[in-house]
N, CA, C and O atoms as a CHARMM CRD file, in Angstrom:
* protein
*
  320
    1    1 UNK  N   -209.09000 217.44700  13.40200 PROA 1      0.00000
    2    1 UNK  CA  -208.44400 216.13300  13.62500 PROA 1      0.00000
    3    1 UNK  C   -209.15700 215.49000  14.77200 PROA 1      0.00000
    4    1 UNK  O   -209.21900 216.03600  15.87300 PROA 1      0.00000
    5    2 UNK  N   -209.70400 214.30500  14.50500 PROA 2      0.00000
    6    2 UNK  CA  -210.34300 213.47000  15.53200 PROA 2      0.00000
    7    2 UNK  C   -210.00600 211.95000  15.33700 PROA 2      0.00000
    8    2 UNK  O   -209.25300 211.54300  14.45200 PROA 2      0.00000
    9    3 UNK  N   -210.63000 211.16800  16.23700 PROA 3      0.00000
   10    3 UNK  CA  -210.25700 209.68900  16.16900 PROA 3      0.00000
   11    3 UNK  C   -210.59000 209.07900  14.78500 PROA 3      0.00000
   12    3 UNK  O   -209.86800 208.19200  14.33000 PROA 3      0.00000
   13    4 UNK  N   -211.66700 209.53500  14.10700 PROA 4      0.00000
   14    4 UNK  CA  -212.10900 209.00000  12.89200 PROA 4      0.00000
   15    4 UNK  C   -211.07600 209.32200  11.75400 PROA 4      0.00000
   16    4 UNK  O   -210.79900 208.50600  10.87500 PROA 4      0.00000
   17    5 UNK  N   -210.54300 210.54500  11.83900 PROA 5      0.00000
   18    5 UNK  CA  -209.51700 210.98600  10.83700 PROA 5      0.00000
   19    5 UNK  C   -208.15600 210.17600  10.99200 PROA 5      0.00000
   20    5 UNK  O   -207.53000 209.70700  10.04100 PROA 5      0.00000
   21    6 UNK  N   -207.79500 210.08300  12.30900 PROA 6      0.00000
   22    6 UNK  CA  -206.53400 209.30200  12.54000 PROA 6      0.00000
   23    6 UNK  C   -206.77500 207.84100  12.17500 PROA 6      0.00000
   24    6 UNK  O   -205.87300 207.21100  11.62200 PROA 6      0.00000
   25    7 UNK  N   -207.90400 207.29100  12.44600 PROA 7      0.00000
   26    7 UNK  CA  -208.14700 205.81600  12.06300 PROA 7      0.00000
   27    7 UNK  C   -208.16200 205.71800  10.58200 PROA 7      0.00000
   28    7 UNK  O   -207.56100 204.77400  10.07000 PROA 7      0.00000
   29    8 UNK  N   -208.76500 206.56300   9.84900 PROA 8      0.00000
   30    8 UNK  CA  -208.79600 206.52500   8.35800 PROA 8      0.00000
   31    8 UNK  C   -207.37700 206.66800   7.80000 PROA 8      0.00000
   32    8 UNK  O   -207.02800 205.99600   6.83000 PROA 8      0.00000
   33    9 UNK  N   -206.57700 207.51300   8.38500 PROA 9      0.00000
   34    9 UNK  CA  -205.21400 207.77500   7.93300 PROA 9      0.00000
   35    9 UNK  C   -204.38600 206.51000   8.19200 PROA 9      0.00000
   36    9 UNK  O   -203.68300 206.06800   7.28300 PROA 9      0.00000
   37   10 UNK  N   -204.43500 205.90200   9.39400 PROA 10     0.00000
   38   10 UNK  CA  -203.64600 204.73700   9.74300 PROA 10     0.00000
   39   10 UNK  C   -204.08200 203.53600   8.94700 PROA 10     0.00000
   40   10 UNK  O   -203.25600 202.64600   8.74400 PROA 10     0.00000
   41   11 UNK  N   -205.29100 203.43400   8.48300 PROA 11     0.00000
   42   11 UNK  CA  -205.83600 202.34700   7.68900 PROA 11     0.00000
   43   11 UNK  C   -205.64700 202.60700   6.13400 PROA 11     0.00000
   44   11 UNK  O   -206.04500 201.80900   5.28500 PROA 11     0.00000
   45   12 UNK  N   -205.02500 203.75700   5.85400 PROA 12     0.00000
   46   12 UNK  CA  -204.70000 204.16700   4.53400 PROA 12     0.00000
   47   12 UNK  C   -205.83800 204.39700   3.64400 PROA 12     0.00000
   48   12 UNK  O   -205.73000 204.21900   2.43000 PROA 12     0.00000
   49   13 UNK  N   -206.99100 204.80800   4.23000 PROA 13     0.00000
   50   13 UNK  CA  -208.20100 205.19300   3.43000 PROA 13     0.00000
   51   13 UNK  C   -208.14900 206.61400   3.03800 PROA 13     0.00000
   52   13 UNK  O   -208.78100 206.97700   2.04600 PROA 13     0.00000
   53   14 UNK  N   -207.42200 207.48700   3.75900 PROA 14     0.00000
   54   14 UNK  CA  -207.14200 208.87800   3.44400 PROA 14     0.00000
   55   14 UNK  C   -205.63700 209.19900   3.77100 PROA 14     0.00000
   56   14 UNK  O   -204.96100 208.45200   4.47900 PROA 14     0.00000
   57   15 UNK  N   -205.19400 210.26900   3.25300 PROA 15     0.00000
   58   15 UNK  CA  -203.85000 210.83300   3.56300 PROA 15     0.00000
   59   15 UNK  C   -204.12200 212.09500   4.47400 PROA 15     0.00000
   60   15 UNK  O   -204.77300 213.03200   4.01400 PROA 15     0.00000
   61   16 UNK  N   -203.65800 212.12300   5.68000 PROA 16     0.00000
   62   16 UNK  CA  -203.86500 213.35800   6.42400 PROA 16     0.00000
   63   16 UNK  C   -202.53000 213.83000   6.86300 PROA 16     0.00000
   64   16 UNK  O   -201.60400 213.05600   7.10700 PROA 16     0.00000
   65   17 UNK  N   -202.45200 215.12900   6.95600 PROA 17     0.00000
   66   17 UNK  CA  -201.22600 215.80200   7.32200 PROA 17     0.00000
   67   17 UNK  C   -201.52900 216.85700   8.37500 PROA 17     0.00000
   68   17 UNK  O   -202.67000 217.08700   8.77500 PROA 17     0.00000
   69   18 UNK  N   -200.45300 217.47200   8.79200 PROA 18     0.00000
   70   18 UNK  CA  -200.60800 218.48000   9.80700 PROA 18     0.00000
   71   18 UNK  C   -199.75300 219.71900   9.45600 PROA 18     0.00000
   72   18 UNK  O   -198.74500 219.58500   8.76300 PROA 18     0.00000
   73   19 UNK  N   -200.11900 220.84800   9.89700 PROA 19     0.00000
   74   19 UNK  CA  -199.34500 222.04000   9.81300 PROA 19     0.00000
   75   19 UNK  C   -198.78300 222.31200  11.18500 PROA 19     0.00000
   76   19 UNK  O   -199.56700 222.58900  12.09300 PROA 19     0.00000
   77   20 UNK  N   -197.50000 222.25500  11.40400 PROA 20     0.00000
   78   20 UNK  CA  -196.97300 222.33900  12.74100 PROA 20     0.00000
   79   20 UNK  C   -196.92900 223.78700  13.27200 PROA 20     0.00000
   80   20 UNK  O   -196.56000 223.99100  14.42800 PROA 20     0.00000
   81   21 UNK  N   -197.30100 224.81800  12.44100 PROA 21     0.00000
   82   21 UNK  CA  -197.22200 226.19300  13.04300 PROA 21     0.00000
   83   21 UNK  C   -198.30600 226.39200  14.03400 PROA 21     0.00000
   84   21 UNK  O   -199.45700 225.98600  13.87400 PROA 21     0.00000
   85   22 UNK  N   -197.86900 227.04000  15.06500 PROA 22     0.00000
   86   22 UNK  CA  -198.82500 227.48000  16.12000 PROA 22     0.00000
   87   22 UNK  C   -198.71500 228.96700  16.31600 PROA 22     0.00000
   88   22 UNK  O   -197.91900 229.60300  15.62600 PROA 22     0.00000
   89   23 UNK  N   -199.45300 229.54500  17.20200 PROA 23     0.00000
   90   23 UNK  CA  -199.53100 231.03200  17.47300 PROA 23     0.00000
   91   23 UNK  C   -198.11500 231.54300  17.52000 PROA 23     0.00000
   92   23 UNK  O   -197.22000 230.89700  18.06600 PROA 23     0.00000
   93   24 UNK  N   -197.92100 232.71900  16.93900 PROA 24     0.00000
   94   24 UNK  CA  -196.53500 233.41000  16.93300 PROA 24     0.00000
   95   24 UNK  C   -195.54300 232.81700  16.02800 PROA 24     0.00000
   96   24 UNK  O   -194.33900 232.92700  16.25600 PROA 24     0.00000
   97   25 UNK  N   -196.04200 232.14400  14.93200 PROA 25     0.00000
   98   25 UNK  CA  -195.10800 231.45100  13.94500 PROA 25     0.00000
   99   25 UNK  C   -194.06400 230.58600  14.66000 PROA 25     0.00000
  100   25 UNK  O   -192.86200 230.69400  14.41900 PROA 25     0.00000
  101   26 UNK  N   -194.56100 229.74300  15.52900 PROA 26     0.00000
  102   26 UNK  CA  -193.63400 228.79500  16.23000 PROA 26     0.00000
  103   26 UNK  C   -194.12500 227.37100  15.89500 PROA 26     0.00000
  104   26 UNK  O   -195.21100 227.16800  15.35400 PROA 26     0.00000
  105   27 UNK  N   -193.24900 226.38200  16.25400 PROA 27     0.00000
  106   27 UNK  CA  -193.57100 224.98600  16.01600 PROA 27     0.00000
  107   27 UNK  C   -193.02900 224.11000  17.12900 PROA 27     0.00000
  108   27 UNK  O   -192.10500 224.49500  17.84500 PROA 27     0.00000
  109   28 UNK  N   -193.63200 222.88900  17.27300 PROA 28     0.00000
  110   28 UNK  CA  -193.11000 221.98800  18.24500 PROA 28     0.00000
  111   28 UNK  C   -192.46200 220.71500  17.66400 PROA 28     0.00000
  112   28 UNK  O   -191.91600 219.87100  18.37500 PROA 28     0.00000
  113   29 UNK  N   -192.55800 220.63500  16.32400 PROA 29     0.00000
  114   29 UNK  CA  -191.99700 219.48700  15.60500 PROA 29     0.00000
  115   29 UNK  C   -191.72200 219.79600  14.22900 PROA 29     0.00000
  116   29 UNK  O   -192.29900 220.73100  13.67500 PROA 29     0.00000
  117   30 UNK  N   -190.83000 219.03200  13.60400 PROA 30     0.00000
  118   30 UNK  CA  -190.72000 219.05000  12.13300 PROA 30     0.00000
  119   30 UNK  C   -190.88500 217.68200  11.56200 PROA 30     0.00000
  120   30 UNK  O   -190.40400 216.70800  12.14100 PROA 30     0.00000
  121   31 UNK  N   -191.54500 217.57700  10.45500 PROA 31     0.00000
  122   31 UNK  CA  -191.62800 216.35000   9.62100 PROA 31     0.00000
  123   31 UNK  C   -190.99300 216.72000   8.28800 PROA 31     0.00000
  124   31 UNK  O   -191.61300 217.38000   7.45400 PROA 31     0.00000
  125   32 UNK  N   -189.74200 216.28500   8.09500 PROA 32     0.00000
  126   32 UNK  CA  -189.01100 216.63800   6.92700 PROA 32     0.00000
  127   32 UNK  C   -189.16400 215.43100   5.94600 PROA 32     0.00000
  128   32 UNK  O   -188.90800 214.26700   6.25300 PROA 32     0.00000
  129   33 UNK  N   -189.59400 215.83200   4.78300 PROA 33     0.00000
  130   33 UNK  CA  -189.99000 214.91900   3.68200 PROA 33     0.00000
  131   33 UNK  C   -188.85300 214.61000   2.63900 PROA 33     0.00000
  132   33 UNK  O   -188.24000 215.51600   2.07400 PROA 33     0.00000
  133   34 UNK  N   -188.62100 213.32800   2.42900 PROA 34     0.00000
  134   34 UNK  CA  -187.60000 212.95900   1.53000 PROA 34     0.00000
  135   34 UNK  C   -188.21900 212.08600   0.42100 PROA 34     0.00000
  136   34 UNK  O   -188.85600 211.07300   0.70700 PROA 34     0.00000
  137   35 UNK  N   -188.03100 212.47800  -0.80000 PROA 35     0.00000
  138   35 UNK  CA  -188.55400 211.49700  -1.85000 PROA 35     0.00000
  139   35 UNK  C   -187.69700 211.73100  -3.11500 PROA 35     0.00000
  140   35 UNK  O   -186.66000 212.38800  -3.02900 PROA 35     0.00000
  141   36 UNK  N   -188.07600 211.24800  -4.19000 PROA 36     0.00000
  142   36 UNK  CA  -187.36800 211.35300  -5.50900 PROA 36     0.00000
  143   36 UNK  C   -186.18000 210.27300  -5.48200 PROA 36     0.00000
  144   36 UNK  O   -186.13300 209.46300  -4.55700 PROA 36     0.00000
  145   37 UNK  N   -185.32000 210.27000  -6.40200 PROA 37     0.00000
  146   37 UNK  CA  -184.32100 209.29000  -6.58800 PROA 37     0.00000
  147   37 UNK  C   -183.25900 209.14300  -5.43200 PROA 37     0.00000
  148   37 UNK  O   -182.72500 208.06200  -5.18400 PROA 37     0.00000
  149   38 UNK  N   -183.00100 210.27000  -4.76600 PROA 38     0.00000
  150   38 UNK  CA  -181.88600 210.24600  -3.78300 PROA 38     0.00000
  151   38 UNK  C   -182.40900 210.28000  -2.29700 PROA 38     0.00000
  152   38 UNK  O   -181.71000 210.63600  -1.34800 PROA 38     0.00000
  153   39 UNK  N   -183.67400 209.88200  -2.21100 PROA 39     0.00000
  154   39 UNK  CA  -184.36600 210.13000  -0.88800 PROA 39     0.00000
  155   39 UNK  C   -183.62300 209.33000   0.30900 PROA 39     0.00000
  156   39 UNK  O   -183.52900 209.80500   1.44000 PROA 39     0.00000
  157   40 UNK  N   -183.14500 208.16100  -0.03400 PROA 40     0.00000
  158   40 UNK  CA  -182.52700 207.41500   1.05300 PROA 40     0.00000
  159   40 UNK  C   -181.14700 208.14900   1.56200 PROA 40     0.00000
  160   40 UNK  O   -180.91600 208.37000   2.75100 PROA 40     0.00000
  161   41 UNK  N   -180.35100 208.46000   0.58600 PROA 41     0.00000
  162   41 UNK  CA  -179.07800 209.05500   0.96700 PROA 41     0.00000
  163   41 UNK  C   -179.34500 210.49900   1.58100 PROA 41     0.00000
  164   41 UNK  O   -178.60600 210.91900   2.47100 PROA 41     0.00000
  165   42 UNK  N   -180.29500 211.17200   1.14800 PROA 42     0.00000
  166   42 UNK  CA  -180.60600 212.47900   1.61800 PROA 42     0.00000
  167   42 UNK  C   -181.14600 212.29200   3.07000 PROA 42     0.00000
  168   42 UNK  O   -180.69600 213.03200   3.94400 PROA 42     0.00000
  169   43 UNK  N   -182.01300 211.41900   3.36000 PROA 43     0.00000
  170   43 UNK  CA  -182.57000 211.23600   4.69900 PROA 43     0.00000
  171   43 UNK  C   -181.43200 210.72900   5.69200 PROA 43     0.00000
  172   43 UNK  O   -181.43400 211.11100   6.86200 PROA 43     0.00000
  173   44 UNK  N   -180.50700 209.90500   5.22600 PROA 44     0.00000
  174   44 UNK  CA  -179.43000 209.48200   6.07000 PROA 44     0.00000
  175   44 UNK  C   -178.49500 210.69100   6.34800 PROA 44     0.00000
  176   44 UNK  O   -178.08400 210.92700   7.48400 PROA 44     0.00000
  177   45 UNK  N   -178.18300 211.42800   5.29200 PROA 45     0.00000
  178   45 UNK  CA  -177.40200 212.64200   5.55600 PROA 45     0.00000
  179   45 UNK  C   -177.99800 213.57000   6.59000 PROA 45     0.00000
  180   45 UNK  O   -177.27000 214.09300   7.43300 PROA 45     0.00000
  181   46 UNK  N   -179.30400 213.79100   6.55000 PROA 46     0.00000
  182   46 UNK  CA  -179.94900 214.64500   7.43800 PROA 46     0.00000
  183   46 UNK  C   -179.88800 214.05000   8.84400 PROA 46     0.00000
  184   46 UNK  O   -179.63900 214.76700   9.81300 PROA 46     0.00000
  185   47 UNK  N   -180.11600 212.73700   8.95500 PROA 47     0.00000
  186   47 UNK  CA  -179.95400 212.08600  10.30900 PROA 47     0.00000
  187   47 UNK  C   -178.56700 212.24400  10.88400 PROA 47     0.00000
  188   47 UNK  O   -178.38400 212.47900  12.07900 PROA 47     0.00000
  189   48 UNK  N   -177.55500 212.10200   9.96400 PROA 48     0.00000
  190   48 UNK  CA  -176.15500 212.22700  10.41800 PROA 48     0.00000
  191   48 UNK  C   -175.94600 213.63100  11.01800 PROA 48     0.00000
  192   48 UNK  O   -175.37100 213.77700  12.09600 PROA 48     0.00000
  193   49 UNK  N   -176.41100 214.62800  10.31700 PROA 49     0.00000
  194   49 UNK  CA  -176.21800 215.97600  10.85600 PROA 49     0.00000
  195   49 UNK  C   -176.98600 216.19900  12.13400 PROA 49     0.00000
  196   49 UNK  O   -176.47800 216.83600  13.05700 PROA 49     0.00000
  197   50 UNK  N   -178.14400 215.71300  12.20700 PROA 50     0.00000
  198   50 UNK  CA  -178.95900 215.75100  13.52300 PROA 50     0.00000
  199   50 UNK  C   -178.14300 215.06000  14.65200 PROA 50     0.00000
  200   50 UNK  O   -178.10800 215.54700  15.78200 PROA 50     0.00000
  201   51 UNK  N   -177.49400 213.92400  14.32600 PROA 51     0.00000
  202   51 UNK  CA  -176.73000 213.25200  15.34800 PROA 51     0.00000
  203   51 UNK  C   -175.48600 214.06700  15.71600 PROA 51     0.00000
  204   51 UNK  O   -175.17000 214.21400  16.89600 PROA 51     0.00000
  205   52 UNK  N   -174.78200 214.59500  14.71500 PROA 52     0.00000
  206   52 UNK  CA  -173.62600 215.36300  14.98800 PROA 52     0.00000
  207   52 UNK  C   -173.92000 216.58700  15.82500 PROA 52     0.00000
  208   52 UNK  O   -173.00200 217.01600  16.52400 PROA 52     0.00000
  209   53 UNK  N   -175.04500 217.17500  15.83600 PROA 53     0.00000
  210   53 UNK  CA  -175.32600 218.37300  16.58100 PROA 53     0.00000
  211   53 UNK  C   -176.12300 218.03200  17.83600 PROA 53     0.00000
  212   53 UNK  O   -176.47400 218.94100  18.58800 PROA 53     0.00000
  213   54 UNK  N   -176.40700 216.81800  18.07900 PROA 54     0.00000
  214   54 UNK  CA  -177.14600 216.39500  19.29200 PROA 54     0.00000
  215   54 UNK  C   -178.69800 216.57100  19.18100 PROA 54     0.00000
  216   54 UNK  O   -179.36200 216.67400  20.21200 PROA 54     0.00000
  217   55 UNK  N   -179.23400 216.60500  18.05200 PROA 55     0.00000
  218   55 UNK  CA  -180.65000 216.66300  17.92100 PROA 55     0.00000
  219   55 UNK  C   -181.26100 215.30600  17.59800 PROA 55     0.00000
  220   55 UNK  O   -181.05600 214.75900  16.51500 PROA 55     0.00000
  221   56 UNK  N   -182.04500 214.75000  18.59400 PROA 56     0.00000
  222   56 UNK  CA  -182.73500 213.49900  18.41400 PROA 56     0.00000
  223   56 UNK  C   -183.68400 213.54200  17.22800 PROA 56     0.00000
  224   56 UNK  O   -184.51400 214.44400  17.10800 PROA 56     0.00000
  225   57 UNK  N   -183.54100 212.51100  16.31900 PROA 57     0.00000
  226   57 UNK  CA  -184.45800 212.46100  15.09200 PROA 57     0.00000
  227   57 UNK  C   -184.80600 211.01400  14.85600 PROA 57     0.00000
  228   57 UNK  O   -184.08900 210.07400  15.19900 PROA 57     0.00000
  229   58 UNK  N   -185.98800 210.91300  14.23100 PROA 58     0.00000
  230   58 UNK  CA  -186.43100 209.52500  13.98700 PROA 58     0.00000
  231   58 UNK  C   -186.78000 209.37300  12.51600 PROA 58     0.00000
  232   58 UNK  O   -187.43500 210.27500  11.99500 PROA 58     0.00000
  233   59 UNK  N   -186.41900 208.35100  11.81600 PROA 59     0.00000
  234   59 UNK  CA  -186.74400 208.05100  10.42100 PROA 59     0.00000
  235   59 UNK  C   -187.94800 207.27200  10.33900 PROA 59     0.00000
  236   59 UNK  O   -188.08500 206.29100  11.06900 PROA 59     0.00000
  237   60 UNK  N   -188.87800 207.63500   9.47600 PROA 60     0.00000
  238   60 UNK  CA  -190.05600 206.91500   9.24000 PROA 60     0.00000
  239   60 UNK  C   -190.18000 206.59300   7.68100 PROA 60     0.00000
  240   60 UNK  O   -190.42800 207.47600   6.86000 PROA 60     0.00000
  241   61 UNK  N   -189.99700 205.33000   7.36100 PROA 61     0.00000
  242   61 UNK  CA  -190.10200 205.06200   5.88900 PROA 61     0.00000
  243   61 UNK  C   -191.53400 204.86200   5.43700 PROA 61     0.00000
  244   61 UNK  O   -192.32700 204.20300   6.10900 PROA 61     0.00000
  245   62 UNK  N   -191.85300 205.43900   4.29000 PROA 62     0.00000
  246   62 UNK  CA  -193.18100 205.42600   3.68900 PROA 62     0.00000
  247   62 UNK  C   -193.58500 203.93900   3.53800 PROA 62     0.00000
  248   62 UNK  O   -192.71900 203.07200   3.41800 PROA 62     0.00000
  249   63 UNK  N   -194.90900 203.65000   3.54300 PROA 63     0.00000
  250   63 UNK  CA  -195.44800 202.34600   3.25600 PROA 63     0.00000
  251   63 UNK  C   -195.07700 201.89500   1.87900 PROA 63     0.00000
  252   63 UNK  O   -194.87000 200.70300   1.65500 PROA 63     0.00000
  253   64 UNK  N   -194.98800 202.80300   0.95500 PROA 64     0.00000
  254   64 UNK  CA  -194.60400 202.42200  -0.40600 PROA 64     0.00000
  255   64 UNK  C   -193.23200 201.97200  -0.54700 PROA 64     0.00000
  256   64 UNK  O   -192.88300 201.31200  -1.52600 PROA 64     0.00000
  257   65 UNK  N   -192.35900 202.33000   0.47900 PROA 65     0.00000
  258   65 UNK  CA  -191.00900 202.07400   0.42100 PROA 65     0.00000
  259   65 UNK  C   -190.17400 203.04800  -0.41500 PROA 65     0.00000
  260   65 UNK  O   -188.96500 202.88100  -0.56900 PROA 65     0.00000
  261   66 UNK  N   -190.85400 204.07400  -0.95100 PROA 66     0.00000
  262   66 UNK  CA  -190.23900 204.96700  -1.92000 PROA 66     0.00000
  263   66 UNK  C   -190.23300 206.33500  -1.35700 PROA 66     0.00000
  264   66 UNK  O   -190.84000 207.23600  -1.93600 PROA 66     0.00000
  265   67 UNK  N   -189.53200 206.55400  -0.17800 PROA 67     0.00000
  266   67 UNK  CA  -189.52600 207.85900   0.47500 PROA 67     0.00000
  267   67 UNK  C   -189.49300 207.68000   1.96300 PROA 67     0.00000
  268   67 UNK  O   -189.54300 206.57600   2.50500 PROA 67     0.00000
  269   68 UNK  N   -189.40100 208.88500   2.62700 PROA 68     0.00000
  270   68 UNK  CA  -189.29500 208.82500   4.16900 PROA 68     0.00000
  271   68 UNK  C   -189.49800 210.13400   4.70800 PROA 68     0.00000
  272   68 UNK  O   -189.35500 211.14400   4.01800 PROA 68     0.00000
  273   69 UNK  N   -189.86100 210.15800   6.04800 PROA 69     0.00000
  274   69 UNK  CA  -189.98100 211.39100   6.72200 PROA 69     0.00000
  275   69 UNK  C   -188.99200 211.34100   7.92900 PROA 69     0.00000
  276   69 UNK  O   -188.82600 210.27000   8.51300 PROA 69     0.00000
  277   70 UNK  N   -188.38300 212.38000   8.28700 PROA 70     0.00000
  278   70 UNK  CA  -187.48700 212.45300   9.47100 PROA 70     0.00000
  279   70 UNK  C   -188.24400 213.39600  10.40600 PROA 70     0.00000
  280   70 UNK  O   -188.54000 214.53700  10.05300 PROA 70     0.00000
  281   71 UNK  N   -188.55600 212.88800  11.62300 PROA 71     0.00000
  282   71 UNK  CA  -189.30100 213.58600  12.57100 PROA 71     0.00000
  283   71 UNK  C   -188.29600 214.15200  13.64200 PROA 71     0.00000
  284   71 UNK  O   -187.40000 213.45400  14.11600 PROA 71     0.00000
  285   72 UNK  N   -188.49300 215.38000  13.96700 PROA 72     0.00000
  286   72 UNK  CA  -187.76600 216.09300  15.02400 PROA 72     0.00000
  287   72 UNK  C   -188.77900 216.76000  15.99700 PROA 72     0.00000
  288   72 UNK  O   -189.61400 217.54200  15.54400 PROA 72     0.00000
  289   73 UNK  N   -188.72700 216.48300  17.26100 PROA 73     0.00000
  290   73 UNK  CA  -189.64900 217.08700  18.17400 PROA 73     0.00000
  291   73 UNK  C   -188.84900 217.97200  19.11700 PROA 73     0.00000
  292   73 UNK  O   -187.72300 217.65400  19.49900 PROA 73     0.00000
  293   74 UNK  N   -189.48700 219.13400  19.49500 PROA 74     0.00000
  294   74 UNK  CA  -188.76700 220.05900  20.40100 PROA 74     0.00000
  295   74 UNK  C   -189.36800 219.99300  21.81700 PROA 74     0.00000
  296   74 UNK  O   -190.54300 219.66400  21.98200 PROA 74     0.00000
  297   75 UNK  N   -188.56100 220.30400  22.82200 PROA 75     0.00000
  298   75 UNK  CA  -189.07900 220.35200  24.19800 PROA 75     0.00000
  299   75 UNK  C   -190.08000 221.51700  24.42600 PROA 75     0.00000
  300   75 UNK  O   -190.96800 221.43300  25.27500 PROA 75     0.00000
  301   76 UNK  N   -189.92200 222.49600  23.71800 PROA 76     0.00000
  302   76 UNK  CA  -190.87500 223.74700  23.80200 PROA 76     0.00000
  303   76 UNK  C   -190.94500 224.31100  22.41900 PROA 76     0.00000
  304   76 UNK  O   -190.07600 224.04400  21.58900 PROA 76     0.00000
  305   77 UNK  N   -191.97500 225.09700  22.15300 PROA 77     0.00000
  306   77 UNK  CA  -192.12000 225.69900  20.84800 PROA 77     0.00000
  307   77 UNK  C   -190.86200 226.57400  20.46000 PROA 77     0.00000
  308   77 UNK  O   -190.32200 227.28300  21.31000 PROA 77     0.00000
  309   78 UNK  N   -190.42700 226.51100  19.20900 PROA 78     0.00000
  310   78 UNK  CA  -189.38000 227.27400  18.62200 PROA 78     0.00000
  311   78 UNK  C   -189.86300 228.13100  17.51200 PROA 78     0.00000
  312   78 UNK  O   -190.89700 227.82800  16.91800 PROA 78     0.00000
  313   79 UNK  N   -189.15600 229.21200  17.18900 PROA 79     0.00000
  314   79 UNK  CA  -189.41900 230.01300  16.04400 PROA 79     0.00000
  315   79 UNK  C   -189.40800 229.19700  14.74800 PROA 79     0.00000
  316   79 UNK  O   -188.46000 228.45000  14.50900 PROA 79     0.00000
  317   80 UNK  N   -190.42900 229.32300  13.91600 PROA 80     0.00000
  318   80 UNK  CA  -190.39600 228.53500  12.67300 PROA 80     0.00000
  319   80 UNK  C   -189.46700 229.19000  11.62900 PROA 80     0.00000
  320   80 UNK  O   -189.31500 228.66900  10.52500 PROA 80     0.00000
C-alpha cells in the first residue's frame, strides 16, 4: 500500500482493500460489508447494536448507493 494505490482507489480507478489481521491473529479494526436487498436495514440494525453496547461505529455508504460498510476501530489490537 502506498500513496499511488490510495490515490487510484480514491479516484475509483481501482478497488483496493485491506486485511485487518496482524501478528497473533489480532486486528485493530473491522469493516463490515452490507449488500444485497436488505443491506440498509441490516447495516442500521448493526449500528443499533453497536450503540446499545457502547461501541462507536461509522456507516460508509458505497458510491453506487447500493450497499455500505460499517467501520469499527479498536483502541488496541483484539483477538480476531
